[in-house]
N, C-alpha and C positions, 0 to 999 in steps of 0.2 A: 648707540650702544651705552648701556648703563655704566656709570662710573664705578671702577673697582675700589672696594674699601681698602684702607691702609692695611699692610700686612699685620701690624701689631696695633691694636686699639682696644681699650677697655670698653665693653658694651655692658650695660647694666640697667636694672630698674633702680631709679634714684629720685630723690626729692632735693629740695634746697639744702637739707641738713643731713640726709641719710642715704645710704646705699644698701641694696639687698644682695647678700651673698648666700650660697647654698652649701650645705654639707649633708652627708648621709651617715646614719648611725644605726646600730642595733637598737631595737625598741627599748631595751632597758636603759639606754641613755637618751635616745631621741624623744620618747614619750614624756618623761618628766621635764625635759627641757622645754618642750612645747607647752605643756600644762602650766608650768610655773613662770614661763617667760624668761628663764635664765638657766644657765648650765648647772647641773646638779653637782654636789661635792665629788661624786665618782668620776666626773669629767677631769681628766688629767691635765692640769694647768701648766705643767712643766714639759709636756711633750709637744713636739711640733704638730701643728694642725694646719690643714690646707683648706682655704676658702676659695670659692669659685663664683664670680658674678654671673656666669653664663648658666642658665637653666638647662639648656640642651647639653652642654658639656657635662653637667652633673648627671643628667640622664644617661649619657654614654658611660660615665664612670660607674654608676650604680645599677645599670641595666634596668632602668625604669623601676627601681626599688625592689628588684628581685634577687640581687646578689646577697650572699650571706654577710651578716653584720652591717648591711647597708639598706635594710628594709624600711627605715624611717627617714624620709627626706625633709630637711628643715630649711625654711627660708629665714635667714637671720638678718634682721635690719640693724645696721650698725651706723655709728656716726661717721659722717664724711671727714670730720676732723681726725678721727682715729685712723681711718683708711688712708687718707692723704699723708698722714705722718708715717704710716707704715711704708707707703710707696717711696717717700723721700729717703727712708733709711734702709731700703731694700738692696739686695745684691742678686744678680742673676745666678741661678743654680748651676749654670754651666759657663765655661770660658768662652768669650766671644771676642775674637780679634776685631779691633776697631772700637770696641766698647771699653775694653780693659787695656791698660798699658802693656801688660804682658801676663803670662800665666801666674807668675808669682804675686803680682798685684791683685789679681782676681782671688787667689787663694787666701791672701791676707784679708781682703774685704769679706770673703765668705766666713772666715773665722770670727769676725767681729760683728757682723750684721745679724740681728735677731729675726730678720725677715728675708725670705727668698722668693724669687719670681721665676716662674716657668711660663713660656708662651707655647701653648699646645694648639694643634689644629682645631678650629671651631667646628661644630657639627651642624648638619642640616636636620630636618625633621625626622629623617630616617637614620640619623646618627652616623651618616657618612661624613668623612673629613672634607672640610672646605679649604680653599687656598689661603684664607686669612686665619690669624691666630687669636686665641682667647687666653686671658690671664688666669693663672693660678697663683695665689699668694700663700706662702708657707710662713706661719708664725711660730716662733719658739721663745722660750724664756719670758722676758718681760712683755713682749708683744702678745704672746699667747694669753698671758694672765690679764693683760689690759683688754684684749678682745672679749674674754669671757666675763670680766667683772666691771669694766668701765665703758667700753664702746657699745655693748649690746643694748639696743633700744627695745626690740621685741623678737620673739621666736615663734614662728608658725609651722605647723605640720602641714606640708604640701604633698604628702604621700597620696591622698585621695585624688588630687589634681594630676599627679604623675600617672596614676593608674587609669584615670579617665582618658587622658590623652593617648596613652598606650593602647587602651581598648579601641579607641576610634581608629588609630593607625592599623591595628590588626583587622578591623572591619573594612579597611580601605577608604575611610572617610578622612583623607588628609586635610581637606579644607576646614572641617569642623575641629580637627585636632589643632591645626595652626591657629584658629581663632581663640583657643584657650591658652595659648602660650603667654607667659608674662611679657609685657612690653619692655624691651631692652633697647636703649638708645646710647649713642656715644657719651661716655662719661668725661666731663671736663677736667681731666687731670693735668692738662698742659703737656709740654714736651718732657719726655723721660729719657734723656740720652744715656743715663747710667743703666737703664734697663733696655736699651736698644730700641726705644720707641720715641 
């Protein structure tokens, strides 16, 4: 019987120095970001932004780039140094007994942390929920600005890839669709007890 993956684990495309995360935007933001390799001035740096290392979770969220204001899917390569720092300073977006001393301690941590974490069900190729969880990282304030202006190494438009995979799935060719998925392996973040992992 195959070994069950841990309930919470970061899986991502990564190199020795970078990790790839995904976001989806309206074309007016996504296209200039991909063209210039950086987020445009219209990208709101003071607003919370959520990044996702899982390609399939992003496809679930944006409906294979069909949802309004999410028609452009970006693969954003960021520094592992920035990502790891964000994880160290993050707080769970929900109260978790056993992780937090009490609800008041969690609320205090949430007020001061510029980074939030959600663990959402990972998705299979058909976007059905799996029993293990995928990371979403919410960046606000200084973390959001650092993401846009310091951590970002490159930005690619992967909308054509999303559409190609979706087309193969609609045609019933799951094997060909699976072969095109980005390779995501366990990310060496180490234990994250403050994030329930």
